[in-house]
C-alpha positions as CSV (number, residue, x, y, z in Angstrom):
1,M,-63.6,91.2,-45.7
2,A,-59.9,91.3,-46.6
3,I,-56.7,93.2,-48.7
4,L,-55.0,90.4,-51.3
5,V,-51.7,91.2,-52.2
6,T,-50.2,89.8,-55.9
7,G,-46.4,89.5,-56.5
8,S,-46.3,89.4,-52.8
9,T,-42.5,87.6,-52.3
10,G,-41.2,90.6,-55.2
11,V,-39.7,93.6,-55.5
12,V,-42.8,96.0,-55.0
13,G,-45.0,93.2,-53.4
14,K,-42.4,93.4,-50.9
15,Q,-42.6,97.3,-50.1
16,V,-46.6,96.7,-50.4
17,L,-46.7,94.6,-47.5
18,E,-44.8,96.1,-45.6
19,H,-46.0,99.4,-45.8
20,L,-49.5,97.6,-45.1
21,A,-48.5,96.1,-42.0
22,G,-50.0,97.5,-38.8
23,S,-52.5,99.4,-41.0
24,G,-55.4,96.7,-39.2
25,A,-56.6,96.0,-42.3
26,P,-56.6,91.8,-42.9
27,I,-53.8,91.3,-45.4
28,R,-53.6,88.2,-47.7
29,A,-50.7,87.9,-49.7
30,L,-50.5,85.0,-52.6
31,T,-47.5,83.4,-53.7
32,R,-46.5,79.9,-55.1
33,T,-45.2,78.5,-52.1
34,P,-47.3,79.5,-48.6
35,E,-44.8,77.2,-46.4
36,K,-41.5,79.4,-47.4
37,A,-43.3,82.7,-47.4
38,Q,-41.5,85.0,-44.9
39,F,-43.9,88.0,-44.4
40,P,-44.7,90.7,-42.0
41,E,-46.5,89.9,-39.0
42,G,-50.5,90.0,-39.5
43,V,-50.0,88.9,-43.4
44,A,-52.0,85.8,-44.2
45,A,-50.1,83.4,-47.0
46,V,-52.6,82.6,-49.0
47,Q,-51.4,79.4,-52.3
48,G,-51.9,80.4,-55.7
49,D,-51.1,82.4,-58.8
50,L,-52.0,84.3,-61.4
51,S,-52.0,81.7,-63.9
52,D,-54.0,79.3,-61.9
53,V,-57.5,80.9,-62.2
54,D,-59.2,78.3,-59.9
55,G,-56.9,78.6,-58.1
56,L,-57.4,82.6,-58.2
57,R,-60.8,82.3,-57.7
58,R,-60.3,80.7,-54.1
59,A,-57.8,83.0,-53.5
60,M,-60.5,85.8,-53.5
61,N,-62.7,84.5,-51.4
62,G,-63.9,87.8,-49.1
63,V,-61.4,89.6,-51.1
64,S,-62.7,93.3,-50.6
65,T,-59.8,95.1,-52.5
66,L,-56.6,93.4,-55.0
67,F,-53.0,95.0,-55.5
68,L,-52.7,93.4,-59.1
69,L,-48.8,93.3,-59.9
70,A,-48.8,90.9,-63.0
71,P,-45.2,89.2,-62.9
72,N,-42.7,90.0,-66.1
73,A,-43.4,86.7,-68.1
74,A,-44.6,86.6,-72.0
75,D,-48.5,85.9,-71.2
76,E,-48.6,88.8,-68.9
77,L,-51.2,90.3,-70.4
78,T,-53.2,87.0,-70.5
79,Q,-52.5,87.1,-66.3
80,A,-54.0,90.3,-66.0
81,L,-56.5,90.4,-67.5
82,Q,-58.2,87.5,-66.6
83,A,-57.3,88.2,-62.4
84,L,-59.3,92.0,-63.1
85,S,-61.7,89.8,-64.7
86,V,-61.8,86.9,-61.6
87,A,-62.2,89.8,-59.5
88,R,-65.3,91.5,-60.8
89,E,-66.6,88.0,-60.6
90,A,-66.1,88.0,-56.6
91,G,-67.6,91.3,-56.2
92,V,-64.2,93.1,-55.5
93,K,-65.1,96.8,-54.4
94,G,-61.7,98.4,-55.2
95,V,-58.2,97.2,-57.5
96,V,-54.9,99.0,-57.6
97,Y,-52.5,97.9,-60.5
98,L,-49.4,98.7,-61.3
99,S,-49.1,99.5,-64.5
100,V,-45.8,101.3,-65.8
101,F,-45.5,105.0,-66.7
102,K,-45.0,105.9,-70.6
103,G,-47.1,103.0,-71.9
104,A,-49.5,105.1,-73.7
105,D,-46.5,105.9,-75.8
106,Y,-44.0,103.2,-76.6
107,V,-45.9,101.1,-78.3
108,D,-43.1,98.9,-79.4
109,V,-42.1,98.0,-76.1
110,P,-44.3,94.7,-75.3
111,H,-44.9,94.8,-71.4
112,F,-45.7,98.6,-71.5
113,T,-48.3,97.6,-74.3
114,S,-49.4,95.3,-72.2
115,K,-50.3,97.4,-69.8
116,H,-52.0,100.3,-71.2
117,A,-54.4,97.0,-72.5
118,V,-54.8,96.7,-69.0
119,E,-55.8,100.3,-67.9
120,R,-58.1,99.7,-70.9
121,M,-60.1,97.1,-69.9
122,I,-59.9,99.4,-66.3
123,E,-61.2,101.7,-68.3
124,H,-63.9,100.1,-70.4
125,R,-65.6,98.2,-67.8
126,D,-65.5,100.9,-65.7
127,L,-63.8,99.2,-63.1
128,P,-63.4,100.9,-59.2
129,A,-59.6,101.2,-60.0
130,T,-56.3,103.0,-58.7
131,V,-53.9,102.6,-61.4
132,L,-50.1,103.8,-60.3
133,R,-47.9,104.0,-63.3
134,P,-44.2,103.4,-62.1
135,A,-41.0,104.8,-64.4
136,Y,-37.8,102.7,-64.3
137,F,-36.7,101.9,-60.8
138,M,-34.0,102.9,-59.2
139,Q,-33.6,100.2,-57.1
140,N,-32.5,98.2,-60.3
141,D,-29.6,100.0,-60.3
142,V,-28.6,98.4,-57.4
143,R,-26.8,96.0,-59.9
144,Q,-24.4,98.4,-61.4
145,K,-22.9,97.8,-57.8
146,E,-19.9,96.2,-59.5
147,P,-19.3,98.7,-62.5
148,L,-19.2,101.5,-60.4
149,L,-17.1,100.2,-57.6
150,T,-14.0,98.2,-59.6
151,H,-14.7,100.2,-63.2
152,G,-16.1,103.4,-61.9
153,V,-18.6,103.3,-65.2
154,Y,-22.5,103.4,-64.9
155,G,-22.9,100.7,-67.3
156,M,-27.1,101.0,-67.4
157,P,-27.6,102.8,-71.8
158,I,-30.1,105.0,-70.3
159,G,-29.3,107.9,-72.7
160,A,-29.3,111.9,-72.5
161,K,-33.4,112.3,-72.3
162,G,-33.7,111.9,-69.1
163,I,-35.9,109.3,-66.8
164,S,-38.2,110.5,-63.8
165,M,-36.7,107.0,-62.2
166,V,-38.8,105.9,-58.7
167,D,-37.5,104.8,-55.7
168,V,-39.6,101.8,-55.2
169,R,-40.4,102.8,-51.4
170,D,-42.4,105.6,-53.1
171,I,-44.3,102.5,-54.5
172,G,-45.0,100.7,-52.2
173,E,-46.5,103.7,-50.2
174,A,-48.2,105.2,-52.7
175,A,-49.9,101.8,-53.6
176,A,-50.8,101.2,-49.5
177,R,-52.3,104.5,-49.1
178,E,-54.7,103.9,-52.4
179,L,-55.2,100.2,-51.4
180,L,-56.3,101.1,-47.4
181,R,-58.1,104.2,-49.2
182,R,-60.2,101.9,-51.1
183,E,-60.8,99.1,-48.2
184,R,-62.3,102.0,-46.1
185,A,-64.1,103.5,-48.0
186,A,-68.3,102.7,-47.6
187,E,-68.8,102.1,-51.4
188,R,-67.2,101.5,-54.5
189,L,-64.6,105.1,-55.2
190,P,-64.6,106.5,-58.9
191,R,-61.0,105.9,-60.9
192,E,-57.7,107.1,-59.9
193,T,-54.5,107.5,-61.9
194,Y,-51.0,108.4,-60.4
195,A,-47.7,108.3,-62.0
196,L,-45.0,107.0,-59.8
197,V,-42.0,108.9,-60.9
198,G,-39.0,111.3,-58.8
199,P,-38.7,114.7,-58.6
200,E,-36.3,114.9,-61.6
201,P,-35.1,113.5,-64.6
202,I,-32.1,111.3,-64.6
203,T,-29.5,111.5,-67.8
204,A,-26.8,110.2,-68.8
205,E,-24.8,113.1,-67.6
206,S,-26.5,113.4,-64.6
207,V,-26.1,109.8,-63.4
208,A,-22.6,110.0,-64.0
209,S,-22.3,113.5,-61.9
210,I,-24.5,111.8,-58.9
211,W,-22.3,108.7,-57.8
212,T,-18.9,110.9,-58.7
213,D,-20.3,113.4,-55.9
214,V,-21.5,110.0,-53.8
215,L,-18.7,107.6,-54.1
216,G,-15.8,110.8,-54.4
217,R,-13.9,109.2,-57.3
218,A,-14.4,109.6,-61.4
219,V,-17.9,107.9,-62.4
220,R,-18.0,108.1,-66.6
221,Y,-21.6,106.7,-68.1
222,G,-20.9,103.7,-69.9
223,G,-22.6,104.7,-73.6
224,D,-25.6,103.3,-74.9
225,D,-24.8,100.4,-76.8
226,L,-27.9,98.3,-76.4
227,D,-26.1,95.2,-78.4
228,L,-24.0,95.0,-75.3
229,L,-27.2,95.6,-72.9
230,E,-29.3,92.6,-74.5
231,Q,-26.5,90.4,-74.6
232,R,-25.7,90.8,-70.7
233,L,-29.3,90.5,-69.7
234,K,-29.4,86.6,-72.0
235,G,-27.2,85.8,-69.2
236,A,-30.1,85.9,-66.8
237,A,-33.3,86.0,-68.4
238,P,-34.9,85.0,-71.4
239,G,-34.0,86.1,-74.8
240,W,-37.3,87.5,-75.3
241,L,-37.4,89.4,-72.0
242,A,-33.8,90.5,-72.9
243,Y,-35.6,91.9,-76.0
244,D,-37.9,93.6,-74.9
245,M,-35.7,95.6,-72.3
246,R,-33.5,96.6,-75.3
247,L,-36.7,97.5,-76.4
248,M,-37.3,100.2,-73.7
249,M,-34.0,101.0,-73.4
250,S,-33.7,102.0,-77.2
251,R,-37.4,104.4,-76.1
252,Y,-36.0,105.8,-73.0
253,Q,-32.6,106.5,-75.3
254,Q,-34.9,108.1,-78.2
255,D,-37.5,109.9,-76.2
256,G,-36.4,110.2,-72.8
257,A,-39.5,109.2,-70.1
258,V,-39.9,113.1,-68.1
259,A,-42.4,113.5,-65.5
260,S,-44.6,116.7,-65.8
261,Q,-44.7,118.9,-62.9
262,A,-47.7,118.3,-61.8
263,E,-47.7,114.6,-61.9
264,I,-44.7,115.3,-59.5
265,D,-47.4,117.1,-57.5
266,H,-49.5,115.0,-58.0
267,L,-47.9,111.8,-56.1
268,A,-46.8,114.1,-53.7
269,A,-50.0,115.1,-52.6
270,L,-50.9,111.1,-52.3
271,L,-47.8,110.4,-50.5
272,G,-48.0,113.6,-48.2
273,R,-44.2,114.7,-49.4
274,Q,-41.7,114.7,-52.2
275,P,-40.9,112.0,-53.8
276,R,-37.3,110.5,-52.8
277,S,-34.3,111.8,-55.3
278,Y,-32.3,109.7,-57.0
279,R,-29.1,111.9,-55.3
280,D,-30.9,110.3,-52.2
281,F,-30.9,107.2,-53.5
282,A,-26.8,106.7,-54.4
283,V,-26.2,108.3,-51.2
284,E,-28.0,105.3,-49.1
285,T,-26.7,103.0,-51.4
286,A,-23.1,103.6,-51.6
287,A,-23.5,103.7,-47.7
288,A,-24.7,100.5,-47.9
289,W,-22.4,99.1,-49.9
290,A,-19.7,100.6,-47.9
291,K,-20.8,98.4,-44.6
292,G,-20.5,95.6,-47.0
């Protein structure tokens, strides 16, 4: 039997595969183009995607544990629910599902509500799953290189309430640990849920302060302009997705997304250490930028 990783070529999927590498477990990675895939040694590329039910059925043959990461697509909910149903039909004994932090609260943000609906299926069908709820990814801010270095501006309108941002490496490690725990278990394990978060909330004020310290130059927060954000995102994404991201940032500004100490401690127990901080991310990122 094997572990199947979906979303294998994305930012999170790559981290999951890196943390699974060398575990001794048979690993398969779902991809539309196996011939182009560059996976760690020992990972078998399997053709398919979540929108192709027949292809997913073939890929699920011989799979005992599934990492489910549904794409940020207009039909994300359909793809995720169908993937879980196919996994049930295939007799998969364990699932690790990548949801989102505050999914039950941000009901007006489409991709948050979509993920919360998947969690409801997991609960109501009593699926043997670990639900991982990541906050905003620190690595999203790699895109701030040009405004930070050229203009001394942090341009993501995160607001003043605070977001417990998470390092994607912690997401990958948490997912790998839970996949292996479920894969190695003799029987189906009970459901489990983790908030994937950083050790402290990041605000407009603190993010500017961190980058000022790390870059050794004054950095200011660019403001809360959501019209500007949406227009900028439309240059690289469909209009519906740009609006979805606008709605998410609006809720961050209104309500924040701050983890409790209990949630941080729960994640630390899984990782065997404290989650990475935003300052550590900023230091590493700035060093990488300096190297060109």
